[in-house]
PDB file of N, CA, C and O in Angstrom, chain B, residues numbered from 101:
ATOM      1  N   MET B 101      13.794  43.744 -22.665  1.00  0.00           N
ATOM      2  CA  MET B 101      12.534  44.128 -22.039  1.00  0.00           C
ATOM      3  C   MET B 101      11.721  42.573 -22.301  1.00  0.00           C
ATOM      4  O   MET B 101      11.146  41.873 -21.467  1.00  0.00           O
ATOM      5  N   THR B 102      11.884  42.380 -23.535  1.00  0.00           N
ATOM      6  CA  THR B 102      10.912  41.269 -24.008  1.00  0.00           C
ATOM      7  C   THR B 102      11.285  40.018 -23.612  1.00  0.00           C
ATOM      8  O   THR B 102      10.471  39.204 -23.176  1.00  0.00           O
ATOM      9  N   LEU B 103      12.670  39.762 -23.751  1.00  0.00           N
ATOM     10  CA  LEU B 103      13.115  38.346 -22.966  1.00  0.00           C
ATOM     11  C   LEU B 103      12.872  38.496 -21.674  1.00  0.00           C
ATOM     12  O   LEU B 103      12.515  37.437 -21.157  1.00  0.00           O
ATOM     13  N   GLU B 104      12.923  39.376 -20.967  1.00  0.00           N
ATOM     14  CA  GLU B 104      12.626  39.395 -19.234  1.00  0.00           C
ATOM     15  C   GLU B 104      11.070  38.767 -19.189  1.00  0.00           C
ATOM     16  O   GLU B 104      10.777  37.801 -18.484  1.00  0.00           O
ATOM     17  N   PHE B 105      10.132  39.467 -20.049  1.00  0.00           N
ATOM     18  CA  PHE B 105       8.905  39.156 -20.190  1.00  0.00           C
ATOM     19  C   PHE B 105       8.550  37.948 -20.311  1.00  0.00           C
ATOM     20  O   PHE B 105       7.726  37.463 -19.536  1.00  0.00           O
ATOM     21  N   ILE B 106       9.144  37.198 -21.371  1.00  0.00           N
ATOM     22  CA  ILE B 106       8.985  35.586 -21.793  1.00  0.00           C
ATOM     23  C   ILE B 106       9.463  35.089 -20.760  1.00  0.00           C
ATOM     24  O   ILE B 106       8.734  34.311 -20.143  1.00  0.00           O
ATOM     25  N   SER B 107      10.757  35.352 -20.262  1.00  0.00           N
ATOM     26  CA  SER B 107      11.549  34.285 -19.368  1.00  0.00           C
ATOM     27  C   SER B 107      10.446  34.300 -17.694  1.00  0.00           C
ATOM     28  O   SER B 107      10.476  33.389 -16.866  1.00  0.00           O
ATOM     29  N   GLY B 108       9.619  35.509 -17.585  1.00  0.00           N
ATOM     30  CA  GLY B 108       8.877  35.599 -16.460  1.00  0.00           C
ATOM     31  C   GLY B 108       7.890  34.992 -16.652  1.00  0.00           C
ATOM     32  O   GLY B 108       7.555  34.277 -15.708  1.00  0.00           O
ATOM     33  N   ILE B 109       6.953  34.974 -17.940  1.00  0.00           N
ATOM     34  CA  ILE B 109       5.961  34.040 -18.379  1.00  0.00           C
ATOM     35  C   ILE B 109       6.259  32.527 -18.189  1.00  0.00           C
ATOM     36  O   ILE B 109       5.418  31.804 -17.656  1.00  0.00           O
ATOM     37  N   LYS B 110       7.218  32.139 -18.536  1.00  0.00           N
ATOM     38  CA  LYS B 110       7.699  30.729 -18.513  1.00  0.00           C
ATOM     39  C   LYS B 110       8.027  30.374 -17.046  1.00  0.00           C
ATOM     40  O   LYS B 110       7.802  29.256 -16.583  1.00  0.00           O
ATOM     41  N   GLU B 111       8.593  31.428 -16.314  1.00  0.00           N
ATOM     42  CA  GLU B 111       8.760  30.757 -15.010  1.00  0.00           C
ATOM     43  C   GLU B 111       7.373  30.493 -14.220  1.00  0.00           C
ATOM     44  O   GLU B 111       7.134  29.420 -13.666  1.00  0.00           O
ATOM     45  N   GLY B 112       6.623  31.427 -14.230  1.00  0.00           N
ATOM     46  CA  GLY B 112       5.137  31.618 -14.145  1.00  0.00           C
ATOM     47  C   GLY B 112       4.365  30.282 -14.082  1.00  0.00           C
ATOM     48  O   GLY B 112       3.834  29.652 -13.168  1.00  0.00           O
ATOM     49  N   GLN B 113       4.541  30.059 -15.678  1.00  0.00           N
ATOM     50  CA  GLN B 113       3.953  28.703 -16.081  1.00  0.00           C
ATOM     51  C   GLN B 113       4.275  27.549 -15.298  1.00  0.00           C
ATOM     52  O   GLN B 113       3.395  26.812 -14.853  1.00  0.00           O
ATOM     53  N   LYS B 114       5.522  27.355 -15.105  1.00  0.00           N
ATOM     54  CA  LYS B 114       6.037  26.379 -14.560  1.00  0.00           C
ATOM     55  C   LYS B 114       5.576  26.271 -13.207  1.00  0.00           C
ATOM     56  O   LYS B 114       5.069  25.235 -12.777  1.00  0.00           O
ATOM     57  N   LYS B 115       5.762  27.480 -12.408  1.00  0.00           N
ATOM     58  CA  LYS B 115       5.380  27.166 -10.957  1.00  0.00           C
ATOM     59  C   LYS B 115       3.963  26.959 -10.830  1.00  0.00           C
ATOM     60  O   LYS B 115       3.566  26.457  -9.778  1.00  0.00           O
ATOM     61  N   PHE B 116       2.993  27.313 -11.876  1.00  0.00           N
ATOM     62  CA  PHE B 116       1.540  27.060 -11.741  1.00  0.00           C
ATOM     63  C   PHE B 116       1.705  25.415 -12.192  1.00  0.00           C
ATOM     64  O   PHE B 116       1.257  24.572 -11.414  1.00  0.00           O
ATOM     65  N   GLY B 117       2.187  25.094 -13.133  1.00  0.00           N
ATOM     66  CA  GLY B 117       1.965  23.638 -13.453  1.00  0.00           C
ATOM     67  C   GLY B 117       2.676  22.693 -12.343  1.00  0.00           C
ATOM     68  O   GLY B 117       2.332  21.514 -12.269  1.00  0.00           O
ATOM     69  N   ASP B 118       3.500  23.131 -11.626  1.00  0.00           N
ATOM     70  CA  ASP B 118       4.037  22.171 -10.441  1.00  0.00           C
ATOM     71  C   ASP B 118       2.956  22.210  -9.430  1.00  0.00           C
ATOM     72  O   ASP B 118       2.487  21.194  -8.918  1.00  0.00           O
ATOM     73  N   THR B 119       2.448  23.822  -9.069  1.00  0.00           N
ATOM     74  CA  THR B 119       1.386  23.768  -8.123  1.00  0.00           C
ATOM     75  C   THR B 119       0.177  22.757  -8.266  1.00  0.00           C
ATOM     76  O   THR B 119      -0.167  21.934  -7.418  1.00  0.00           O
ATOM     77  N   ILE B 120      -0.385  22.970  -9.466  1.00  0.00           N
ATOM     78  CA  ILE B 120      -1.544  22.303  -9.939  1.00  0.00           C
ATOM     79  C   ILE B 120      -1.248  20.699 -10.325  1.00  0.00           C
ATOM     80  O   ILE B 120      -2.176  19.927 -10.570  1.00  0.00           O
ATOM     81  N   GLY B 121      -0.037  20.350 -10.345  1.00  0.00           N
ATOM     82  CA  GLY B 121       0.096  18.778 -10.278  1.00  0.00           C
ATOM     83  C   GLY B 121       0.254  18.522  -8.989  1.00  0.00           C
ATOM     84  O   GLY B 121      -0.119  17.367  -8.785  1.00  0.00           O
ATOM     85  N   THR B 122       0.648  19.066  -7.957  1.00  0.00           N
ATOM     86  CA  THR B 122       0.958  18.761  -6.700  1.00  0.00           C
ATOM     87  C   THR B 122      -0.734  18.454  -6.208  1.00  0.00           C
ATOM     88  O   THR B 122      -1.199  17.437  -5.693  1.00  0.00           O
ATOM     89  N   ILE B 123      -1.377  19.667  -6.561  1.00  0.00           N
ATOM     90  CA  ILE B 123      -2.928  19.524  -5.899  1.00  0.00           C
ATOM     91  C   ILE B 123      -3.865  18.078  -6.387  1.00  0.00           C
ATOM     92  O   ILE B 123      -4.604  17.410  -5.664  1.00  0.00           O
ATOM     93  N   VAL B 124      -3.550  17.870  -7.848  1.00  0.00           N
ATOM     94  CA  VAL B 124      -3.969  16.445  -8.376  1.00  0.00           C
ATOM     95  C   VAL B 124      -3.431  15.473  -8.133  1.00  0.00           C
ATOM     96  O   VAL B 124      -4.156  14.490  -7.981  1.00  0.00           O
ATOM     97  N   ASN B 125      -2.176  15.321  -8.008  1.00  0.00           N
ATOM     98  CA  ASN B 125      -1.709  14.170  -7.381  1.00  0.00           C
ATOM     99  C   ASN B 125      -2.218  13.925  -5.743  1.00  0.00           C
ATOM    100  O   ASN B 125      -2.597  12.870  -5.234  1.00  0.00           O
ATOM    101  N   SER B 126      -2.124  14.889  -5.295  1.00  0.00           N
ATOM    102  CA  SER B 126      -2.617  14.721  -3.855  1.00  0.00           C
ATOM    103  C   SER B 126      -4.223  14.133  -3.822  1.00  0.00           C
ATOM    104  O   SER B 126      -4.608  13.205  -3.111  1.00  0.00           O
ATOM    105  N   ILE B 127      -4.883  14.757  -4.582  1.00  0.00           N
ATOM    106  CA  ILE B 127      -6.371  14.645  -4.595  1.00  0.00           C
ATOM    107  C   ILE B 127      -6.390  12.942  -5.008  1.00  0.00           C
ATOM    108  O   ILE B 127      -6.734  12.028  -4.260  1.00  0.00           O
ATOM    109  N   ALA B 128      -5.976  12.845  -6.243  1.00  0.00           N
ATOM    110  CA  ALA B 128      -5.602  11.312  -6.685  1.00  0.00           C
ATOM    111  C   ALA B 128      -5.384  10.283  -5.856  1.00  0.00           C
ATOM    112  O   ALA B 128      -6.172   9.350  -5.702  1.00  0.00           O
ATOM    113  N   LEU B 129      -4.229  10.421  -5.248  1.00  0.00           N
ATOM    114  CA  LEU B 129      -3.666   9.457  -4.222  1.00  0.00           C
ATOM    115  C   LEU B 129      -4.638   9.311  -3.034  1.00  0.00           C
ATOM    116  O   LEU B 129      -5.012   8.201  -2.657  1.00  0.00           O
ATOM    117  N   THR B 130      -5.004  10.361  -2.504  1.00  0.00           N
ATOM    118  CA  THR B 130      -5.730  10.176  -1.330  1.00  0.00           C
ATOM    119  C   THR B 130      -6.839   9.253  -1.934  1.00  0.00           C
ATOM    120  O   THR B 130      -6.941   8.164  -1.369  1.00  0.00           O
ATOM    121  N   PHE B 131      -7.806   9.519  -3.122  1.00  0.00           N
ATOM    122  CA  PHE B 131      -8.900   8.717  -3.335  1.00  0.00           C
ATOM    123  C   PHE B 131      -8.489   7.293  -3.719  1.00  0.00           C
ATOM    124  O   PHE B 131      -9.286   6.364  -3.593  1.00  0.00           O
ATOM    125  N   VAL B 132      -7.170   7.105  -4.217  1.00  0.00           N
ATOM    126  CA  VAL B 132      -6.825   5.709  -4.482  1.00  0.00           C
ATOM    127  C   VAL B 132      -6.477   4.868  -3.239  1.00  0.00           C
ATOM    128  O   VAL B 132      -6.529   3.638  -3.216  1.00  0.00           O
ATOM    129  N   TYR B 133      -6.052   5.797  -2.021  1.00  0.00           N
ATOM    130  CA  TYR B 133      -5.621   5.155  -1.177  1.00  0.00           C
ATOM    131  C   TYR B 133      -7.162   4.815  -0.212  1.00  0.00           C
ATOM    132  O   TYR B 133      -7.315   3.743   0.373  1.00  0.00           O
ATOM    133  N   PHE B 134      -7.908   5.615  -0.199  1.00  0.00           N
ATOM    134  CA  PHE B 134      -9.087   5.128   0.309  1.00  0.00           C
ATOM    135  C   PHE B 134      -9.862   4.140  -0.462  1.00  0.00           C
ATOM    136  O   PHE B 134     -10.595   3.329   0.104  1.00  0.00           O
ATOM    137  N   LEU B 135      -9.726   4.185  -1.657  1.00  0.00           N
ATOM    138  CA  LEU B 135     -10.878   3.182  -2.477  1.00  0.00           C
ATOM    139  C   LEU B 135     -10.052   1.843  -2.242  1.00  0.00           C
ATOM    140  O   LEU B 135     -10.639   0.770  -2.108  1.00  0.00           O
ATOM    141  N   GLY B 136      -8.895   1.931  -2.206  1.00  0.00           N
ATOM    142  CA  GLY B 136      -7.934   0.643  -1.959  1.00  0.00           C
ATOM    143  C   GLY B 136      -8.063   0.117  -0.939  1.00  0.00           C
ATOM    144  O   GLY B 136      -8.760  -0.895  -0.861  1.00  0.00           O
ATOM    145  N   VAL B 137      -7.373   0.694   0.248  1.00  0.00           N
ATOM    146  CA  VAL B 137      -7.226   0.432   1.695  1.00  0.00           C
ATOM    147  C   VAL B 137      -8.462   0.499   2.234  1.00  0.00           C
ATOM    148  O   VAL B 137      -8.739  -0.396   3.032  1.00  0.00           O
ATOM    149  N   GLY B 138      -8.948   0.989   2.102  1.00  0.00           N
ATOM    150  CA  GLY B 138     -10.499   1.226   2.726  1.00  0.00           C
ATOM    151  C   GLY B 138     -11.619  -0.121   2.329  1.00  0.00           C
ATOM    152  O   GLY B 138     -12.321  -0.818   3.062  1.00  0.00           O
ATOM    153  N   ALA B 139     -11.425  -0.114   0.910  1.00  0.00           N
ATOM    154  CA  ALA B 139     -12.475  -1.262   0.398  1.00  0.00           C
ATOM    155  C   ALA B 139     -11.749  -2.630   0.971  1.00  0.00           C
ATOM    156  O   ALA B 139     -12.512  -3.417   1.531  1.00  0.00           O
ATOM    157  N   THR B 140     -10.617  -2.928   0.907  1.00  0.00           N
ATOM    158  CA  THR B 140      -9.702  -3.977   1.521  1.00  0.00           C
ATOM    159  C   THR B 140     -10.045  -4.504   2.996  1.00  0.00           C
ATOM    160  O   THR B 140     -10.205  -5.677   3.334  1.00  0.00           O
ATOM    161  N   SER B 141     -10.126  -3.247   3.863  1.00  0.00           N
ATOM    162  CA  SER B 141     -10.389  -3.346   4.883  1.00  0.00           C
ATOM    163  C   SER B 141     -11.901  -3.588   5.462  1.00  0.00           C
ATOM    164  O   SER B 141     -12.215  -4.070   6.550  1.00  0.00           O
ATOM    165  N   LEU B 142     -12.778  -3.089   4.362  1.00  0.00           N
ATOM    166  CA  LEU B 142     -14.406  -3.363   4.598  1.00  0.00           C
ATOM    167  C   LEU B 142     -14.602  -4.936   4.202  1.00  0.00           C
ATOM    168  O   LEU B 142     -15.303  -5.818   4.698  1.00  0.00           O
ATOM    169  N   PHE B 143     -13.930  -4.924   3.387  1.00  0.00           N
ATOM    170  CA  PHE B 143     -14.329  -6.980   2.734  1.00  0.00           C
ATOM    171  C   PHE B 143     -13.712  -7.631   4.017  1.00  0.00           C
ATOM    172  O   PHE B 143     -14.405  -8.334   4.753  1.00  0.00           O
ATOM    173  N   MET B 144     -12.494  -7.399   4.248  1.00  0.00           N
ATOM    174  CA  MET B 144     -11.908  -8.258   5.333  1.00  0.00           C
ATOM    175  C   MET B 144     -12.986  -8.314   6.377  1.00  0.00           C
ATOM    176  O   MET B 144     -13.491  -9.405   6.643  1.00  0.00           O
ATOM    177  N   LYS B 145     -13.383  -7.203   6.996  1.00  0.00           N
ATOM    178  CA  LYS B 145     -14.428  -6.949   7.984  1.00  0.00           C
ATOM    179  C   LYS B 145     -15.667  -8.203   7.914  1.00  0.00           C
ATOM    180  O   LYS B 145     -16.026  -9.189   8.556  1.00  0.00           O
ATOM    181  N   LEU B 146     -16.028  -7.448   6.702  1.00  0.00           N
ATOM    182  CA  LEU B 146     -17.086  -8.291   6.396  1.00  0.00           C
ATOM    183  C   LEU B 146     -17.183  -9.861   6.353  1.00  0.00           C
ATOM    184  O   LEU B 146     -18.174 -10.412   6.833  1.00  0.00           O
ATOM    185  N   PHE B 147     -16.119 -10.618   5.759  1.00  0.00           N
ATOM    186  CA  PHE B 147     -16.100 -11.836   5.549  1.00  0.00           C
ATOM    187  C   PHE B 147     -15.031 -12.448   6.851  1.00  0.00           C
ATOM    188  O   PHE B 147     -14.382 -13.493   6.800  1.00  0.00           O
ATOM    189  N   LYS B 148     -15.077 -11.477   7.973  1.00  0.00           N
ATOM    190  CA  LYS B 148     -14.246 -11.737   8.924  1.00  0.00           C
ATOM    191  C   LYS B 148     -12.769 -12.536   8.910  1.00  0.00           C
ATOM    192  O   LYS B 148     -12.449 -13.466   9.651  1.00  0.00           O
ATOM    193  N   LYS B 149     -12.243 -12.129   8.225  1.00  0.00           N
ATOM    194  CA  LYS B 149     -10.419 -12.634   7.969  1.00  0.00           C
ATOM    195  C   LYS B 149      -9.715 -11.674   8.634  1.00  0.00           C
ATOM    196  O   LYS B 149      -9.916 -10.462   8.712  1.00  0.00           O
ATOM    197  N   ASN B 150      -8.977 -12.273   9.040  1.00  0.00           N
ATOM    198  CA  ASN B 150      -7.663 -11.829   9.793  1.00  0.00           C
ATOM    199  C   ASN B 150      -6.253 -12.157   9.161  1.00  0.00           C
ATOM    200  O   ASN B 150      -5.550 -13.020   9.686  1.00  0.00           O
ATOM    201  N   LEU B 151      -5.841 -11.481   8.047  1.00  0.00           N
ATOM    202  CA  LEU B 151      -4.616 -11.809   7.393  1.00  0.00           C
ATOM    203  C   LEU B 151      -3.394 -11.674   8.300  1.00  0.00           C
ATOM    204  O   LEU B 151      -2.320 -12.160   7.946  1.00  0.00           O
ATOM    205  N   VAL B 152      -3.533 -10.998   9.513  1.00  0.00           N
ATOM    206  CA  VAL B 152      -2.218 -10.859  10.253  1.00  0.00           C
ATOM    207  C   VAL B 152      -2.798 -11.199  11.536  1.00  0.00           C
ATOM    208  O   VAL B 152      -3.399 -10.483  12.337  1.00  0.00           O
ATOM    209  N   GLN B 153      -2.467 -12.578  11.582  1.00  0.00           N
ATOM    210  CA  GLN B 153      -2.691 -12.980  12.997  1.00  0.00           C
ATOM    211  C   GLN B 153      -2.116 -12.986  14.306  1.00  0.00           C
ATOM    212  O   GLN B 153      -1.783 -14.050  14.828  1.00  0.00           O
ATOM    213  N   LEU B 154      -1.982 -11.951  14.843  1.00  0.00           N
ATOM    214  CA  LEU B 154      -1.213 -11.703  16.190  1.00  0.00           C
ATOM    215  C   LEU B 154      -2.117 -12.225  17.141  1.00  0.00           C
ATOM    216  O   LEU B 154      -1.401 -12.666  18.041  1.00  0.00           O
ATOM    217  N   GLU B 155      -3.175 -12.394  17.400  1.00  0.00           N
ATOM    218  CA  GLU B 155      -3.530 -12.885  18.385  1.00  0.00           C
ATOM    219  C   GLU B 155      -2.732 -14.450  19.106  1.00  0.00           C
ATOM    220  O   GLU B 155      -2.440 -15.498  18.530  1.00  0.00           O
ATOM    221  N   LYS B 156      -2.584 -14.102  20.362  1.00  0.00           N
ATOM    222  CA  LYS B 156      -1.780 -15.370  20.726  1.00  0.00           C
ATOM    223  C   LYS B 156      -2.532 -15.945  21.979  1.00  0.00           C
ATOM    224  O   LYS B 156      -2.767 -15.113  22.855  1.00  0.00           O
ATOM    225  N   SER B 157      -2.869 -16.996  22.162  1.00  0.00           N
ATOM    226  CA  SER B 157      -3.489 -17.780  22.981  1.00  0.00           C
ATOM    227  C   SER B 157      -2.886 -17.573  24.252  1.00  0.00           C
ATOM    228  O   SER B 157      -1.657 -17.518  24.299  1.00  0.00           O
ATOM    229  N   PRO B 158      -3.627 -17.437  25.395  1.00  0.00           N
ATOM    230  CA  PRO B 158      -2.727 -17.392  26.847  1.00  0.00           C
ATOM    231  C   PRO B 158      -1.718 -18.250  27.199  1.00  0.00           C
ATOM    232  O   PRO B 158      -0.668 -17.848  27.701  1.00  0.00           O
ATOM    233  N   ASP B 159      -2.047 -19.828  26.891  1.00  0.00           N
ATOM    234  CA  ASP B 159      -1.137 -20.621  27.098  1.00  0.00           C
ATOM    235  C   ASP B 159      -0.041 -21.006  26.364  1.00  0.00           C
ATOM    236  O   ASP B 159       0.738 -21.873  26.759  1.00  0.00           O
ATOM    237  N   ALA B 160       0.089 -20.331  25.166  1.00  0.00           N
ATOM    238  CA  ALA B 160       0.894 -20.468  24.086  1.00  0.00           C
ATOM    239  C   ALA B 160       2.171 -19.603  24.507  1.00  0.00           C
ATOM    240  O   ALA B 160       2.030 -18.465  24.956  1.00  0.00           O
ATOM    241  N   ALA B 161       3.596 -20.280  24.318  1.00  0.00           N
ATOM    242  CA  ALA B 161       4.736 -19.185  24.763  1.00  0.00           C
ATOM    243  C   ALA B 161       5.075 -18.477  23.574  1.00  0.00           C
ATOM    244  O   ALA B 161       5.848 -17.531  23.726  1.00  0.00           O
ATOM    245  N   THR B 162       4.691 -18.713  22.489  1.00  0.00           N
ATOM    246  CA  THR B 162       5.598 -17.750  21.367  1.00  0.00           C
ATOM    247  C   THR B 162       3.917 -17.487  20.288  1.00  0.00           C
ATOM    248  O   THR B 162       2.769 -17.870  20.516  1.00  0.00           O
ATOM    249  N   TYR B 163       4.335 -16.911  19.455  1.00  0.00           N
ATOM    250  CA  TYR B 163       3.756 -16.234  18.142  1.00  0.00           C
ATOM    251  C   TYR B 163       3.826 -17.471  16.933  1.00  0.00           C
ATOM    252  O   TYR B 163       2.893 -17.595  16.139  1.00  0.00           O
ATOM    253  N   TRP B 164       4.751 -18.157  16.898  1.00  0.00           N
ATOM    254  CA  TRP B 164       5.089 -19.215  16.228  1.00  0.00           C
ATOM    255  C   TRP B 164       4.006 -20.413  15.796  1.00  0.00           C
ATOM    256  O   TRP B 164       3.542 -21.035  16.752  1.00  0.00           O
ATOM    257  N   GLU B 165       3.639 -20.732  14.718  1.00  0.00           N
ATOM    258  CA  GLU B 165       2.994 -21.832  14.484  1.00  0.00           C
ATOM    259  C   GLU B 165       3.461 -22.689  14.026  1.00  0.00           C
ATOM    260  O   GLU B 165       4.234 -22.539  13.080  1.00  0.00           O
ATOM    261  N   GLU B 166       3.119 -24.072  14.601  1.00  0.00           N
ATOM    262  CA  GLU B 166       3.791 -25.381  14.453  1.00  0.00           C
ATOM    263  C   GLU B 166       3.781 -25.578  12.533  1.00  0.00           C
ATOM    264  O   GLU B 166       2.994 -25.168  11.680  1.00  0.00           O
ATOM    265  N   LEU B 167       4.781 -26.222  12.470  1.00  0.00           N
ATOM    266  CA  LEU B 167       4.491 -26.515  11.104  1.00  0.00           C
ATOM    267  C   LEU B 167       4.530 -28.134  10.855  1.00  0.00           C
ATOM    268  O   LEU B 167       5.341 -28.987  11.216  1.00  0.00           O
ATOM    269  N   ASN B 168       3.254 -28.215  10.048  1.00  0.00           N
ATOM    270  CA  ASN B 168       2.844 -29.696  10.073  1.00  0.00           C
ATOM    271  C   ASN B 168       3.481 -30.094   8.859  1.00  0.00           C
ATOM    272  O   ASN B 168       3.326 -29.572   7.754  1.00  0.00           O
ATOM    273  N   LEU B 169       4.161 -30.997   9.136  1.00  0.00           N
ATOM    274  CA  LEU B 169       4.734 -31.555   7.682  1.00  0.00           C
ATOM    275  C   LEU B 169       4.344 -32.981   7.339  1.00  0.00           C
ATOM    276  O   LEU B 169       4.945 -33.683   6.526  1.00  0.00           O
ATOM    277  N   THR B 170       3.144 -33.381   8.128  1.00  0.00           N
ATOM    278  CA  THR B 170       2.358 -34.436   7.828  1.00  0.00           C
ATOM    279  C   THR B 170       1.477 -34.727   6.646  1.00  0.00           C
ATOM    280  O   THR B 170       1.228 -35.825   6.148  1.00  0.00           O
ATOM    281  N   THR B 171       0.977 -33.328   6.230  1.00  0.00           N
ATOM    282  CA  THR B 171       0.003 -33.093   5.073  1.00  0.00           C
ATOM    283  C   THR B 171       0.642 -33.179   3.832  1.00  0.00           C
ATOM    284  O   THR B 171      -0.020 -33.612   2.889  1.00  0.00           O
ATOM    285  N   ARG B 172       1.971 -32.800   3.630  1.00  0.00           N
ATOM    286  CA  ARG B 172       2.918 -32.847   2.392  1.00  0.00           C
ATOM    287  C   ARG B 172       4.285 -33.470   2.963  1.00  0.00           C
ATOM    288  O   ARG B 172       4.806 -33.314   4.068  1.00  0.00           O
ATOM    289  N   PRO B 173       4.703 -34.236   1.840  1.00  0.00           N
ATOM    290  CA  PRO B 173       6.090 -34.840   2.238  1.00  0.00           C
ATOM    291  C   PRO B 173       7.005 -33.953   2.216  1.00  0.00           C
ATOM    292  O   PRO B 173       6.891 -33.132   1.306  1.00  0.00           O
ATOM    293  N   ALA B 174       7.955 -33.824   2.968  1.00  0.00           N
ATOM    294  CA  ALA B 174       9.213 -33.240   3.110  1.00  0.00           C
ATOM    295  C   ALA B 174      10.043 -32.982   2.171  1.00  0.00           C
ATOM    296  O   ALA B 174      10.845 -32.055   2.286  1.00  0.00           O
ATOM    297  N   ALA B 175       9.987 -33.763   1.079  1.00  0.00           N
ATOM    298  CA  ALA B 175      10.663 -33.680  -0.144  1.00  0.00           C
ATOM    299  C   ALA B 175      10.262 -32.172  -0.750  1.00  0.00           C
ATOM    300  O   ALA B 175      10.902 -31.162  -1.043  1.00  0.00           O
ATOM    301  N   GLU B 176       8.865 -32.567  -0.776  1.00  0.00           N
ATOM    302  CA  GLU B 176       8.119 -31.150  -1.526  1.00  0.00           C
ATOM    303  C   GLU B 176       8.629 -29.642  -1.114  1.00  0.00           C
ATOM    304  O   GLU B 176       8.373 -28.693  -1.856  1.00  0.00           O
ATOM    305  N   TYR B 177       9.322 -29.483   0.039  1.00  0.00           N
ATOM    306  CA  TYR B 177       9.505 -28.079   0.711  1.00  0.00           C
ATOM    307  C   TYR B 177      10.850 -28.022   0.257  1.00  0.00           C
ATOM    308  O   TYR B 177      11.307 -26.879   0.267  1.00  0.00           O
ATOM    309  N   CYS B 178      11.646 -28.939  -0.149  1.00  0.00           N
ATOM    310  CA  CYS B 178      13.096 -29.088  -0.677  1.00  0.00           C
ATOM    311  C   CYS B 178      12.950 -28.370  -2.242  1.00  0.00           C
ATOM    312  O   CYS B 178      12.230 -28.857  -3.115  1.00  0.00           O
ATOM    313  N   ARG B 179      13.848 -27.005  -2.443  1.00  0.00           N
ATOM    314  CA  ARG B 179      14.016 -26.615  -4.040  1.00  0.00           C
ATOM    315  C   ARG B 179      12.498 -26.217  -4.478  1.00  0.00           C
ATOM    316  O   ARG B 179      11.854 -26.796  -5.353  1.00  0.00           O
ATOM    317  N   GLN B 180      12.077 -25.171  -3.736  1.00  0.00           N
ATOM    318  CA  GLN B 180      10.426 -24.920  -4.002  1.00  0.00           C
ATOM    319  C   GLN B 180      10.628 -23.897  -5.459  1.00  0.00           C
ATOM    320  O   GLN B 180       9.743 -23.765  -6.304  1.00  0.00           O
ATOM    321  N   PHE B 181      11.573 -23.434  -5.503  1.00  0.00           N
ATOM    322  CA  PHE B 181      11.905 -22.591  -6.880  1.00  0.00           C
ATOM    323  C   PHE B 181      12.433 -22.945  -7.603  1.00  0.00           C
ATOM    324  O   PHE B 181      12.643 -22.261  -8.605  1.00  0.00           O
TER     325      PHE B 181
END
């Protein structure tokens, strides 16, 4: 009788801990997501930055940008790492 009671308490505490952990993690990750992603988005909109430039001019055939090698010598692009 006492072993079953202790075993039941142990299982109950485990389920309770798992439930509390799930709730706390969900709240914490939601806060981090909105703080990190939301703040980054807000700053990018305030400073009018567009890191993912998907706008294509109507006369352009592709999204590719021309690589201007005249600003740096071509030798600097070899073996960069």
